N, C-alpha and C positions, 0 to 999 in steps of 0.2 A: 246380348240380346235379351229383351224383356222375358222373364220366366213365363209370363202369361201367354205371350206370343209363341214361345217354344211349345208350351202345352197345347195350344191350338193347332200348331203345325203337326204335332205328334198325333192328335186326335184325327186330323184330316187324313194323315197317312194311314192310320188304322182303319178309318172308314173306307178308304179306297181299297185296302187289302181285303176287307170283309166283302166289299162289293164284287171284287174280282173273284173271290172264292165262291160267292153265291152264284155268280154268272157261270162259273165253271161247273158247279154242282148241278145247275139247272139244265145245262147242255147235255143232251143225250144222243149218243151215236148208236143207231140201230146196228145190230150184229147180223151180218150176212154169213151164215154158217154153212159152208159149202163142202160137201164130201164128193170126191170124184176119183176117177182113175186116169192117170196122166196120159196113157196111150189108148184110151177108150174112144172109139169113133163117135159114139153118141155124146159123150162128154165134150169132145172137141167141137162137134156141131153146135151143141148148146152153148159152149164157151165162146165160139166165134159169132154167135148171134145174140141171144138174150143177155148173157153175162157181159159181153163186151159193150153192148149198147147201154146197159145200165152203168157200167164202170165209166163210160165216156160221157155220161150225162153231167152237166155242170153242177157242182156241189156234192156229187156222190163220193168222189175220192177223198174229200176232206170230211164229209159228214157220215160216212159209213165205216164200220170196223169189219174188215173182211177176215174171216177165219177159214182156213183150208185144212181139210183132212183127207187122207187117202183111203181108198177102198183096197184093203189088203187083209189076207187071211192065210192060214197055213194049209198046205196041201196034204195029201195022204202020207207023203214021205217026210213031213215035218218042215219042209222048206217053205218059204214065203211064196205066195202066188198072187198075181195081179193080172188085170185084163191085158191080154196080148203082150205079156212080158215073159222073159226067160225066168225059170225058177230062181228065187232070190230077189226078184223085183229090182233089177239094176236102175231102171228109169225112176222108179219111185224113190229109191235110195238117194239118187242125185237130187231129186226134187225136194225131199225132206231136208237135205243139207242146204240147198238154196234158200229154203224157207227159214232155216235156223239162222242164216247169215243176213237175212233181210231185216228191214225195220219192223218195229212192233205194230205199226198201224195196219199192215197188210197191203199197203199200196205197192211196195217194191215186188212182193211175190206175185201180186196180180199182174204187174207188168211182165214179169218173167213168164207167168202162165199164158198170157195173151200172146207173147212172142212164140212160145212153144207150140201153141195151138195153130198159129198161122202157117206153119210148115207141114208138109205131109207126115203121115204116121211114120214113126221110126221102126225099121225092121228089127224084131226082137234080138237078133244076133249081131246087129251092126253097131258094135261098141264105138267105133271111130265116129260114126255119124252122131251117136248120142252125145259123146264128149264135145264134139264141135257145136252141137245145138246148145248144150249147157253153157259153154263158154260165151257164145254169141248172145244168148238171152240174158246171161248174168251181166254182161257189159251193158246191155240195153236197160236193164233194171237197176243199175248202180249197185250191183252185188259183186263182191270181189271173188272172181273165179278161183284163184289159188286157195282161198279159204274154203270154198266149196269142195275143192279136190281134197284138201286136208281133212275136212269133216267126213267126206265119203270114205276115206281110208281109216280114220280113227274112231268115228262115231256112228258110222252107217248102221252097224248091227243094233246099237242101242236105239237109234231113231226108228228103225224098222219095228223093233219090239214094242216101242211105245205106240206107234201108229196102229199096229195090229191089235194090241190090247184095247185101244180106244174103239176101233172099228167093230170088233166082235162083241164088245160090251154094249155099244150103242145100237148095233144092228145085228142082234143074235140070229134073226131070220135069214141073214146072208152070210153067216159065219161058217157054214159047212163046206168042207173041201169038195172039189170036183167041178163039174161043168155048170153048176147052178149060177144064177145071176148074182151080181154084187149090189144091185139096187142103186146104181149111180147113173147120172148125177142126182144128188139128194140135197135139198136146201131147206134150212130153217131160217126165218127172220124173226129175231127175238123170241125164238122157241116155237114160232108158228110154222108148221110144215107148208111148203110151197108146192102147189100142184095137186091134182086129184090122186089120192092114194100114195102121195109122196113122189109122184112123177114130175119133177121140177120142170122138165123139158116141155111139159104140156101147159105150163103157165107162161103166157107171153110177156113181153116187156111191160105193157101197160098194167097188167094185173100184178106183176111183181113189184113194179115201182109204187103202186098203190099201197102195198103192204109196207114198203119202206117209209112212205110218207105217213101212213097211219101210225107207224112205230116211232115217229118223231123226227124223221129226216127233214132238215131245213134246206131246201133246194128250190130254185126258181120253178122247176117243173111241178113241184107240189103246190105251187100257188097259182098256176096258170090254167087250172081246170082241164088239163089235157089227159090227166090220169083218171081213167074211169074203170 
């Protein structure tokens, strides 16, 4: 083959690679940074309404990066405490393991969360019901339940420690043990707090979608002038 033609082909290939890299760099996925408690009634209500509606909006699953964090702190006796859970936060422990085994985009763990929210609250001492829910929601979210079980046994303590450290550092006002609030659900979109005074549940679908659109979400809803 003519060396000149070879050189032209190589240049075209390089140009295409640079174009692809430039396109990738210009694409921005807004971050939906969501702190919740897995058995919290208010979190479930918010999750079953605004969050689910946002997640099911065309373009959101591909165009938003979901980050989930747990509301967890240490009680007076040093054990982990979470909303409506037994000491040690067994539900949160399983959830953190499901999150560890899910894909990095946040889509799988959101499917897991939506599944978990759709069913009634788990009674704190009903371990059998908890395990059954974890397995069914893992299957629905394409997360391998055996890996979640292994993680729960081998890495649960480590994941709880990491989650607690993150929560009390980011929300020191909710870090004290006892009957005080956990401040969940709490949402930031690209660092912008959602809802008045951080009460995400007081920001409706339209207002929250506008924040995502303003942050760079490329979805048909952002182009249809229905987000006000």
